[in-house]
N, C-alpha and C positions, 0 to 999 in steps of 0.2 A: 297446497305446497307439498312437494314430494321430494324424496332423496334422489339425487341424480349421480351419485357416486360419493366416495369418501370426501367429506368436507364440502359438498356442493348440494345446492337445492335448486329445484325447478319450480319457479313461481309462475302460476297460471292465473289469468284473470280475463275478464271480458270488458270491452269498451263498447258502450251503447252507440247506436247509430246517431243519436242526437249529439252526444259528446264528440263523436268523430266528425260529424258534419260541422259543428261549430269550430272545431280545431282546424278543419280544412278551410273554412272561411278565413280564419286568421292567417293561415299559411298562404292562401291565395293573395291576400292583401300584401303580405310581406314580399312575396315573389314579384308582384306587380310593381313594387318599388325598385326592383333590380333589373327588370326587362322593359324594353320600349314597345308599347302597344299603341299603334297609330290612333289618334283622336282622343287619347286619355292621358291625363296627368299621372305621374308616378303614384301608385297606391290606390288609384280610383277605377281601374279597369274591372269589369264584372268577372266573377269567377269563371263563367263559361268561356270567356275569351282567353283567360289565363290558362285554363285547361287545354284549349286548342293549341296554345303556343308551347307549353312545357310538358303537357301530358297529365292525365289523371293520377298515375302512379307517383309522379314527383310530388304532387300536392299531398297525397295521402301519406307518403313517406315523411314529409316535413311535419305533417300533423301528428303522426305517431312519435316522431322524434321529440315533440313537445309533450305529448300525453304520457308516454310510457315511463320516462324517468320519474315524473311526479307520482304516478300511481305506484310504481315499485317502491319509491321512498316511503309512501304512506304504509304499504304492507310491511316493509321491513321494520319501520318504526313501531308498528303494532306488535310485531312478533319478536322485537329486540334482537334481530339478526343483523350483524355488521359485516358487510362485504369488504374484502381486502383488496379487490380489484374492481373496476367498474363492471356492473352487471352486463351480461351479454344477451342481446336479443336473439333468441333461437328460432322462433317461428311466429308468423302472423297468418291466421286462417280465417276465412269468412264464416260468419255465424248467421243466425236467422235475423231477418228484417234489417239488414245492413250493418249489424254489429260485427265486431272482429274478436277473435280469440287470440290472446298473446301469451307466449311462453318465454320466460327470461331465466337464464342460468345465473345463479348467485354463488360465488365462491367465498367460503368462509375460512377463517384462520384455524389451522389444525391445532388441537390442544390434546395433550396427554392426560388421560384420566388419573394416572399415577406415575411417579418417577420410578423407573426400574431400579432394583437394588444393586448398586454398584459397590457397596461396602466390601472392602477386602479384595476387590478385583485387581489384578496386576495390569499395569499399563507401562509399555516400554517408553522411556524418556531419554532424550539426549542429555548426557551428564557432562558438566564442565570438569576440567581437571582440577585437582586441589589448588587452593590459593597459593600454597607453598611452591608449586611449579611455576606459577606466574611471577612470584616474588624472585625466585632464582633466575628466571629469564630476564627480568628487569635489572637485577644486579649484574648479570653478565653484559647487558647492554652498557651499563655504566662503566664496567671494567674495560670494555672495548673503547668506549668514548675517551677515557682518560689514559689509555695505554700509549706510552711514547713509541716513536718509530726508531728502529735501529737498522743500520745497513747489514745486509746478509750477503754471503758469497754463494749464491745459488740462483737458479732460474726463477722467474716470476711465477707466482701462483695466484689463484683466486683470492682476493682480499688483500694482497700486497699492494704497496705503493711503489710506483716507478718514477724516478726523476728523468725527464726526457727533454731532448731538443727536437723540435718538430717543424717542418714546413708542409704546407698543403697547396696543391696545384689543381685549379679548376680549369681543365683544358690547358691553354698556354698562359694563364694568369695565375699568379701566386695569390693566395688568400691571406692578407696581412693579419687579419684578426686571429688566424690560426698559426701564426709564426711564433713559436714558443721556445724559450730558452730556460732550462732549469725548472720546468713545470712539474709539479708533483701530481701524479694521476693515480687514482685507485683502480686497480684492475678488477673488472666485474661491475663497476658502477654504471657503465654504458653512458657516461656523461657525454662522450663524443659520439660513439657509435658501437653497437654490439660487435661489429666485424673487427673494429680496432682492438677491442678487448680480447677477442679470440686470437688476433695476431700477436699480441704482446705475451700471451701465455707461453712459458717454456724458453723465453729469451733471457740472457744474462747481461750484466753490465758490460758495455763496450759494443754490444751487437747493434748493427745498423740494418733496419728492415724497411721495406716498401709495402704499403697496404693500399689496396683499391677499395674504397668505401664511399657511400654518399656523404655529403656535407651534413653536419649536425642540424637537427630540426630547429634548434633555438637560434641558429645563425640568421642574421638579417637577410631578407630576400635581396637586398642590394649589397652584394659582397664587395668589400674593399679590395682593390687590386693594386698591384705595384705601379701600373701605368696610369691609374686614376680613372680608367675608362669604365670599369665595372661591367658586370653581367647581370641583367635584371631577369628574375625568374618569372615576371609577369608582364614584361614589356615587349619591345620589338624582337628580342632574342629568345622569347619564351619557347618557341618551337625547337630552336637549336639547343636549348638548355635542358630538354627532356629526351628521355630514351624512347625507343619505339613503343614501349608498353605504357607510356605516360608517366613513368617514374623518373625522378631526377637522375642524371647520369652520375657515375662514380667519379669522385675526385681521387687524386693520388697523394697519399701521405708518405712522407719520408721521415722516419723516426730513428733517432740514436738514443739508446738507453744509457744514461749516465750512471744510474745507481738503482739497485733494488733494495727496498726497505720493507720490513715486516714489523707488525706491532709486537712490542715486548710486554706481554700481559703480566701485570703485577700479581703477587700472591693476594688472595682474598683473605685478609686478616683484619684484626682490629686497627692496626696502623693505617692500612689502606682506607678503611671506613672513616677513620678520624680525619685523614688528610684530604680526602676527596668529597666526603659527604657531610662532615662535621658531626658525626655521631660518635658516641663514646666507644662503641664496639660494633662489630659486624652483626651480632645478635640484636643489638638495639635497632640497627637499620632494618633487619628482617622483620622485627616485631612491628615497627612503625609502618612499613609497607603493607604487611599483612593486615594490620588494623584498618588501613585505608581501603584495602581491596575487599575485605571480607563482606561488608554490607552490600557492596555493588555486586559481588559474585552471588550472594544469597538471593538478591532481588532478581538477578538475571536467571538464575536456576529456577526460582519460583515461577517466573514468567513462562519459562519453557514448560514447566510441569503443568500449569493451568491451561496453557494453549493446547498442548498435545493431549492432555486428558479430555478436554472438551471435544476436540476433533475426533478422537477415537470413540468415545462414548456416543457421540452424535451419529457417527457413521454406522453404528450398530442398530440404530433405531429403525424398525420396520414400519415405515410410513409410506402410504401410497399418496404422494403429494399431487394435488391438482396440476394439470399441465399449464393452466393459465397462471397459476401462482409461480411456477418455475420460470415461465417466460417473463413475467413481470420482474422477478428478482434478477434474471439475466439482463433485462433492459436497464435496471437500476445500476448493476455492476458495470455494464458496458458504458453507461454515461460517466461513471466515475473513472473508468479507464481512459476515456477520451479526454476528460478534464485533466487527468494526470499527464497524458501525453502533450496536451496543449501547454501546460506549464513548462514542460521540457522542450517545447517547440519541435516536436516530432509527430509526424502523421502516422496513422494506423498501418499503412502499407510499409513504411520504413521500419516500423516496430516489428512487423511479421518477418521482414527480410533479415533483420538483426538476429531474430531467434531461429531463423531457418525453419519456419513452420507455415502451413497453409492457413487460410482463414477458417476452413472447416475444422482443422485441428484446434485452432484457437477457440472456436465456438463450442466444441466438444468439452474442452477444459473449462470454459466459462460456465457451461451448464453443470458440470460436476461441482464447481465451486459454489454455484447458486444453491444446489441441493444441500451441500454441507452447511452453508450459511443458514438456510431455512431450518434444517434439523437442529442446528446448534441453538438457534433462537427458541425453537419450540421446547427443547430440553431445558434451557435456562428458565423459561417461564414456568415450566412444571416444577422446577426446583424452588423457585420463588414462592409459588403457591403452597406446595406441600410442606415447606419448612418455615412458612410464615416470615420470610425475610423482608425487612423493611429498612429504609433509610429515613430516619425521622427528621423533623424540621431542624432540630438542634444540630445534627450532623451536617445537613445541607448548609445551614447558616455558617457553620465553622469553615466548611470548604470554600464558600463564597468569600468569607473574610480573608482566608489565606490567599485566594486569587486576587483580591483587592490590594493586599499588601504587596504582592509581586508586580502589580500593574503600575504604569507611569502615573496614572490619575485614579487613585482609589475611589473618590467620590463619583467620578464619571462611570467607572466600572460598575459600581453598585447600582447606580441609576439605570444603566443599560440593562442590568440583570432584572431589575424590578419591572421594567417596561417590556420585557420580552419573555419568551417561553424557555429561554436558556436554562434557568434553574431546574425546571422539571426534566429537561434533557440531561442535565448533569446528574440529577437524582437517579435517572434511569441508568446512566453509565455506571454510577456507583453501585447500583443494585446488580447490574450484570457482573461486575467484578466480584461482588460478594457471593453471588451464586456460583461463579466459576471457582472461587476459592473453596466453597463448601464441597463441590465435587472433587476437587484435587485432594482435599483432606480425607476423603472416604476411600481412596484407592491406595494400593501398594505400588510405588514406582519401582521399576527394575531397569537395569542397564541392558546393553546390547546382548550380553551373555545370559540374561534372565536372572541375574543376581539382584536381590533387594538392595535398594539404596535409600538412605535417609535424607530427606529434603525438608528442612524446617521452614515453615512459613515465616516471613518477616514479622516483627513485633506488631506493626500496624494492622496486619492481617489477623493475627491472633486476637487482637483487641475487639474485632468485629464479633467474635463468638464467645468471648469471656463475659461472665455475668458482671454487671455494674451495680453500684449502690442503689440506683434507681432503675429497675428493669423495665418500667413502663415507658413506652415510646409515644410520640405524638404523630407518628407517620401513618397510623391506620393501616388499612389493607393495601397491599402492593398491587392489587388487581388493576388493570388498565394502564400500568406504567408503560407497557409495550404496545399501546394502541396505534402508534404511528407506523402502520404496516406498509411495507414494500414500496409501492409506487407513490404513496402519500408522504414519503420521506420529505420533510420540509427543507433539508439541507443535504443533498446527495454527496457533498464533498466532506 
């Protein structure tokens, strides 16, 4: 066995002429069951006749296909080498006395000897605005929601309401469902059509305007008309009801503005808070909103920190990843991509058109994602090993119990967990989150301007690393938690 590059081995071995001959006999019998040879029942034709029909190389290839994996498996078992993708047959050369020399390339999982020291390193992180900003935004939304409308003596502006009388004509037919009297319409809502909203801007009470615009999308395809005849957008008149570019033709809207109204925003004070929200004061409302939003903001900000920290630190790893490993990871991610599109009922070609990219550009990005994913995983494993991170049986049991309580049938949930490998996969996910948290707690996050920002981990994250009354765990070594490598992923979704 010799090194064939970073994280790859070349396994060489010899297959004797007798072993090869016996395997070729078995291959010949198997082939004879699949081909018709005159005068012989399936599987009974002599090897010589089978060779005449399919060729010597076909029989030898089938024999090697049987022998090589078994022999490679024995060698790898003896050397405790675990391939992460199926071993690749590199060459078969003839040896002495009918034997053959075989070379097989084995790709192994890359592992870091040590975790790079990232303590104190700065990592740029997207930072959320303060909770107080979101609180004030929500209070303003409430203020707008409950603001009464008052008539104003001016032209309509964005956000105003106009009281209108309107008729709409689709060709020579009036559209009865759009015959409106005293209808209150918000300018800028585009409930009818964006072109109508634009036409209303700048007009005052008493103005009469005509606007050419398509019928609203929500309008039934079978428009009600004054004469009861109707125009179908999908029936016999479909060609006549479409423009030359395939778009529906414009209808004619005749609108008279009866009144222009604007919201009369109340003062934000204790009286408003009491009347519209039931709080004793405006400050009470702010504190309640802030108390509800703070934990969600903290967890969201922490999630951004852990994700972006791992991505940046992993991207800096100088690893010469085996090409076959990258390709396997790309294949796994592409299968997940197709599965995602299938759920959306979109094909890959339509997806590319929507993004306005070529398949070559998509594959280039997919490879970059595959490399990042592999490096992230390698870094996580190194952190787990170097820091002796574990998820013990008690923690796993607690997580499963919480999942059972949230399920419709707790007993069935726990029974399914007991009979499957899901618990170990859950343990693995928990360990990944723990390692990501460890990395995030070693760095100094900075904002876009390079200024340090304080991002506190949630309490449940801090509990992972705080000493407990009983520091001993039952989890043992975390090694082999990540053994489900790349293409052997049992659940690619």
